[in-house]
N, C-alpha and C positions, 0 to 999 in steps of 0.2 A: 550672960543670958542672951545677949544679942547674937553672939557667934553660934550658939547652939541653934537659935531659930534660923540662922542663915543656912547652916548645915541640913536641917531639917527640911527647908524649902528646896534645897539642891537635890535631895533624894526623893522628893515628891513628884518631880518630873522626869522624863525621859532625858538621858545624856546621849548625845549624837556625836558621831565622828565621821569625817570623810578622809578615806585613805587613797591617795593617787600613786598607782603603780601597783600591779599584782603579780610581780615576780615572787620569789620565795620569801623576800622579807616583808613585802606589802601583804601578801596573802596571809602570812602567819600573824602579822600584826592585827588584820581585820579579824581572825578568829580569836585572838587574845582579847580584843576589845569586846567581842560578842561574848566571850567567856565571863567577862568581868560585868556583863549586864548592860552593855551599851548597844544603841542601834547604830549600825555601821553602813555606809555606802563605800563600796569599793570600786574604782574606776581604773580602766587602762585602754590606751589606744589598740593594744593588741587583743585579738580574739583568742579563745581558750586553745585553738590548735597552734597558733604562733607562741603562745606561752609554753606549750608542751615541747615545741620543737627546738630543743637545744641539746646538743650531745656534750655533756660534760658530767663530771661526778664531784662530790663535795666530801670533804673530811668533816665528820660529826663529832664534836667534843662532849664532854660531860656536862657542861653548862647548857648545851643545846638539848641534850638527852633529857636533862631535867625538866626543860620547858616543854618539850614535846610530850613528856609524860603528864605534865599538869594539864595540857590541852587535850589529852585523850587521843594522841596521835601515834604514840610510840608503838603500840600494839599492831596498828595498821601498816606501819613502816617496816616492822621487823623482818617480814619475808624478802625484803629487798636490801637489807642491811649486810655489809660484809665487815665483820669485826676484825681488829687486829690487836693481838695481845702484846706484841713486841714492836718497838720502834728503834731502828738502827740509824745513828747519826754518824756520818763519815766526813772527814776532811781528807780529800785526796791529796793535796799538796803537803799536808802535814803527816800523811800516813798514819792517821790515828782514827779510832772510832770509838763510840759509846752505845752500848745496847740498854734501852730502857725496857722494863718489864712490869708485870702486874704487881710485883714486890715494891715498886716505887709509887704505887697508889694505895689507897685505904683498903682493908681487906675485903670489903663488899663489892669492889669493882670487878666487872666481868670482863672488860676490855679497856685498852688504853683509848680506843676510838673506833669509829665505823666509817665506812665509805658508803656513800648513797648516791645513786644516779638521780639527774635532774628530773627525768620523765616520770618515775614512779612518785618522787616527792610532789611534784606539781599536780599529778593526777589525783592523789589523795587530798591535797590542800583544796583543789576545785571542787572535788566531791563534797567535802565537808562544808565549804562555803555555800554551795548550791543548796545543801540541806539545812542551812542555819536560817530559821525564820527571821532573826533579827539582822541579817545581812542583806543588802540590795546590791546585786552585781550588775555592773555597767561595763562590760568588756567589749572591745571593738568599737569603742566610742571615740571619735576624734573631734574635739571641740574644746570650748573654754573649760577651764577647771571649776569655775563656779557653776551651780546648778539651781534650779528653783526649789522652793521648799524652805523649811526651817533652817536657819543658820546653824552649822555644826558648832559644838563646843570646842572640838579639836579637828585641826586638818594635818594629816600626817603626810609629808613629802617622802615617798618611797620610790621616787622615780629615777634613781640611779645617779651615777657621778655627773652626768650633764643635766642635772636637775632643772627642769623649767620652773618649778615653783621656787627654787632657791634663787634662781636669777630674777624672777618676778619680784620676790621680796627683797632683792638687792642685798643678800647677805654674802659676805665675802668668801672667798675659796683660795685656800693656799695649796699648791701642788708642785711637785718635784718628780721628773722623769728620770729613770735610771739609765736610759740609752740601751734598755734590754727589751726584748719581747719574750713571751712565754709560749712555747709550743705545747699543745695538749694533744694527746691521742690515747686511744684504747687499744691495748697490745696484749696478745697471748704470749705468756711467759712460761718457760720451763726453768726448773731449778736444778742446777748441777751440783757437783761436789763442792762443798764449802760453803754453800748458800744456806742461810737460815730457813728453817721449816716454814710451812704456809702459816698465815696469820701474823705476818711481819710486814711493815711498812718501812721504807727508807727515805731518808732525806740526806742527800749527798751534796757537800759543799765543793764546788769546783772553781777554778779561776774565772771561767766565763760566766758563772752563775749557778744557783742551786738547781738540783734535779730531784725531784720527788717520784717515788714509785708507790702507788697505792693500791692494795690488793682489792680485786672484785671477786665475782663469782666464777667457779669452774676454771681457775688458772688465767683469767683476764686481769689485768692491771690498767689503772690510769696513770699515765706518764705525764708529769708536768715539768718541762724542760726549759729552763731560763737561759738565754744566750743573747748574744748581739743581734740587733735588728736585721742586718744584712744576712747573717747565717740563718736566722728564723725564716726569712723569706726563702732562702734556698732549700731549706729542710721541707717546707710546705709544698714546694714545687717538685720534689723528687717523686719517683715512682715507688709504690709500696715496698718492692724488695730493696730498692736503694735507701729508703728511709730506715727499714729495719737494719740494714747493714750499718748505717751511721749510728743509730741507737745502740747497736750491739758493743760499740767502742766506747760507750760512756756509761753503760748500766753498771751496778755493783757487781763485784765478782760472783760468779755462779749463776747469775741470771742471763738467760737467752732469749731474745725474742724470736717468736715463730709465726706470728700472724697479726694482721692489722685490721681492726673492725671498721674504722672510719678514716676519713680523709684528715691528717693532722691539720690543726688550726693554729693560728698565731694571734696574740694581742699584745699591745704594749703594757708594760708595768711600770707603776710609779706609786707615789705616796701622796695622799691628799687629805685635807682637813678643812672643814668649816669652822672658823674660830668661834662663831656664834651658832649654837644648835637650835635656836628658836627665835621667832619674832611674832608677838602678839600670841594668837591661838595656834600658830603653825609650828610643827616640829620638824626638824630634819632627821630622817631615820635611815640606818643602813648606808648604802654607798651614796646616797645624797649628802650624807654628813661626813664620810670618810672613806678612805680606800688605803690598803696597805699591800705590800709585796706578797705574793702568794706563798712565800717561804714559811713552813709551819702550819700551813692550812688555817689561818686565822680569819680569813675573810668573812665567810658566812657566819661563823661562831660569833665574831664581833658584832656582826649586824643583828643576830638573833639576841644577843645581850642587851641591844637597844630595846628590842621587842619585849624582853622579860621585865625590864625596867617600866615600860609602859604598862604593861600587865599589871604590875603591882600597884602603880599609881592610879590606874583606872579603876581597879577594885577598891581602893580607898576612897576616891571620890564617889563611887556608886553607893559605898556604904555610909556616906556623909562625913567621913573623917578627913576629907580634903576638899577644897574648893577646885572645881574643874578649871578655873582660871588660873590656878596656881601650878598646874601640872606642867606647863612649858618650862618654867624657871627651875622647878624641882627636877624635872627630866635632865636639863642641862647640867645642872649642879651634880647629879648622881652618875652621869656618864662621862664627864670630862676627864677624870683622872684615869679611868680604865682605857679610854681611847688614846690618851696620850702615852700611857705606858706600853700599850700594845704597838702603837705605831713606832715608837722610839725603839723598842726591843727588835721588832722585825727589821727595821732600818739598820740597826747595829749589827745584826747577824749577817745582812748582806755586805756591808761595808768591811766587816772584820773577816769574814771567811771566803767571800767570794771576790778575790783580788790576786794580783801578782806581785804583791809587796813581800819581798823576802824577810824584811824586818819585823814583819807581824807573825811570822811562823812560830817563834818561840812563845809568844803570847798565846796563839791558838793552841799549841801543843800543851801548854800549862792548863789552859782552861778546859781542855778535853780530859787530861789527866786527872784533874781534880773531880770532874764529873764521874769518871770511872771509879774512883777511889772513895768518894764521899756519897753514900746514899742519900744523906740528908740534902745535899745539893741537887741530886736527880729528883727527888720528891718535890723541892721547891720549884724546879724548872718545869716539871710536869704539872704541878698545881696552877702556875702562871698560864701554861699552854692550855689547860683543860677548863679553868674556871675564870681565868683572866684576873683582875685585881682582887675579886673577892677570895681567890685561891690564896693570896699572900697574907690575908688577914687572920689573926688568931681566932680559932673557933669557927672559921668559915669554910673548912675544907672537906665538910661532910658531903658525900656524893649521893645521899639518899634523895628521894623524892620529897620536896617540901612545897606545897601550894601556897599561894598568898593567903595571908591570915584572914583576910576579909572578903573572900569570894570562894565560891564553889568552883571546882575545875573539872575539866575533862567532859565527856560526852553529856554527863548529867547537867552541867551548867548551860551547855548549848541547848539542850532539850528545854531546860527551864526558862531559857531566853526566848521561847517560842511565842509568848504573849506578853504584852506590856504589863498586865495585871500580876502575871507571875513574877515578873522582874521587880515589880513595885514590892510585892509581898516578901520576896527574899531579901531585897535591899533593907527594907523597914525592920524586918525581923532580925537581921545581922546587925543593924545599928543599935536596935534596942537590947539586943542580947551581949553587947560588949561594952566595956567601960570607955 
């Protein structure tokens, strides 16, 4: 009886969260909390124009698509999504390749993944945040993380790999650098004889590092080229024509670069993990908690699986089925295995396939031969890539849209969060109507 009274008390008051960092992960986390019926304060030192000013693209997996649908964002992003129905995995040194297709996913899947630019993503997130009555935006604010007013029930550190909140909480951070940099550029491509048709993405393993080619709209593609730091510096200093010549030498067969949209940029790559994901009421979310090599396009999707877990837990707390104070420990428990598995698998891919060790070539040929021959292995590999750890669990490979059991989702929920009384009625009715 006492436990029931405690839960009833928890849902009779507003639940509040403070999110520090308004990039793609922090902004989506704020919308997820608002969707679950919480009052949210979102802060970032960057103003909206700075948050929008980033030239890059993201690979969007099925797990991210499901979350975006739950939050009512997918339809708004659809005009800017570039789907790909095939993924070609190549090992240049082993002279082998594997082609993944829709046959390797459940029948309802329309694409293996999607490519989405940073600017349209952030524009929609900021638009929805501005329209959400339960979200207070404090952008372009440079000051202490604490602010006046009621203390929040949760603080989400979404402030990136150099997280100030993580350092302030004295949470440990383990990191390893690969000695590589990643060069990104948006390139116009033509497809010659022997190249797969449009709607195909490439992941090429080369001795100096992986090379990804991600299809965008109207023949453009995002190139993600991992190589040594010195070479990366030289590549970014080249003239556009010289860069395209260098790129032509490493692209998959049949692809020819014809133009450059932006100046190539380079950033160092490594792997990082916070052994502890929470302290007190604070959670480490996204790159404040983990970083992985860009191989396989797992970075943002892994961050958004953090957000999906928070969305579910916040909905349970709002419905009175979980104490808000229990969310940090429950979050850390639910995310740990997926983070470890994803970081270890991306690290293994880089170490196994991007090296100059001739003794490993037979093993690499065998691995790719098995993937080509065994459709079950291809499905398992794609399930891990698309859904993370849940994709490996029996009965968890459904790609359909599933909202949290204890919260409304999408625009309806954000509209319902417009007033405190409406949020209280929804939460009370949900708690009363479920066992």
